[in-house]
N, C-alpha and C positions, 0 to 999 in steps of 0.2 A: 650758327655752329653750336652744336650741343657739347658741353664740356664732358670729357670722358669720365671724370670722377663722379658724375651724377647718375650714371647708368648703373642700375643695380641688376644683379643676376637673379633670375627667378626660375622656378620650375613649374610646369603645368601638372597638376594632379587631377586624376580622374575621380569623380565623386563615386562613392559606393552606390550600388544599385539596389540596396536593401529596400524592400517594400512589403506591404501587407500581402499575404498569400490568400488569393481568392479561391474558393471552392465553387466553381461555376455551376456544377450540377445541383448543389444544394443552396445556392445563393447565400453563402456564409463566408466569413473571413476566419481563417484558421492559422494564426501565427504570422510569421514573416518568412520571406524567401530572399535569396540573393543570387547573383551570378546568372547562370544559364536559365534557371527557372524564372527569375525575375524578367529576363528578356523575352522568354516565351509568353509570359503574361502581358508584357508591354505590347507585343505584337498583336495579341488578341484584343486588348483594350483599344489600341489605336485604330484598328480596323472596325471595331464596333461602335466607336464614338464619332459622330458626325462633326466635322470641323465647322466652326463659326456658330454652332447651335447653342452651346452652353458657355455662359460668360465666365464660369469658373476656370475654364481651360484657355491656354494661350492660343493665339490664332495659328500657331505652328503645329498644334496637336490635333490629331484625328484624321479622318478620311473624308472624301467628298463623293461618296457613292450616290447621294440624293440627287446630284446634278445629272445623273445618268438615267433616272426614272423616266420611263415613257419615251426614251430615245430609240432610234433604229438599232437593231442588233449589231450591225456592222460598225456603227459609231461606238457603241458600248464596248465591244471587244477590242477596238483599237485604243480606247482610252484607259482600260482597266490597268494595264501595266504601269502607266505613269501615275495613276491615282494611288496605287499601292506603294510605289516607290516614294512618292511625295509624303505619304503618311508615315512610312517607316524610316526613311533616311534622315528625318529630323532628329532621330535618336542617335547619339554619337556612339552607341554600342553596336549599331548595325552598320556594317561596311558596304554591303551591296545586297541587291535582291535579284535573283536569277531563276532559271528553269521554270518559267511560267507554263502552266497547262490550264486551259479553259475548256470546260465541258458544260453542255446545257443539261440541266436536271429536269426542267419542265418548261412550259411556255414562257413563264415570267422569272425564271431563276437560272443563274449560272454558278457553277462550282469552280473555284480557283484554287490551284495548288501552286506552291512556289517554295523556293529555298531562300532563307535569309542568312547571309554570311555575316556572322557576328564576331565580336572579340572573344566569345566563348565557344566558337565552332559553328558549324552549319546547323540551322534549325529548319526542319521541314514544317510548313504550315499550310493551312487551307482555310477558306472562308466561303460562304455562300452569299451571293448578291442578288437581291430582288430588283428586277428592272421593269 
């Protein structure tokens, strides 16, 4: 039995999402960002970072697109939704991922569009996957 006088009250606080702001087009870092912009950047980075490839990142971070290289198109399209969800739902600012649309851009590439429902509102995102 746990004594009632030893139980302390606590509150869960969400960490700020402040991070360095990347200028993707110019490959530079320009200041800091927070909130919605930080989540947009987190989505981009999680999808562009291969999971388990870089020891600096946790095993919970990144995506697993490389496992899809060279596989049949039907297998790839069936796995894409879960690969993206696994990559993004590890971030507690992202509540769900929905509205997936997949289109083939050429023989070896697929374009994915989806909506990430976040604590800062819905964010439309897209990425291209080489297969």
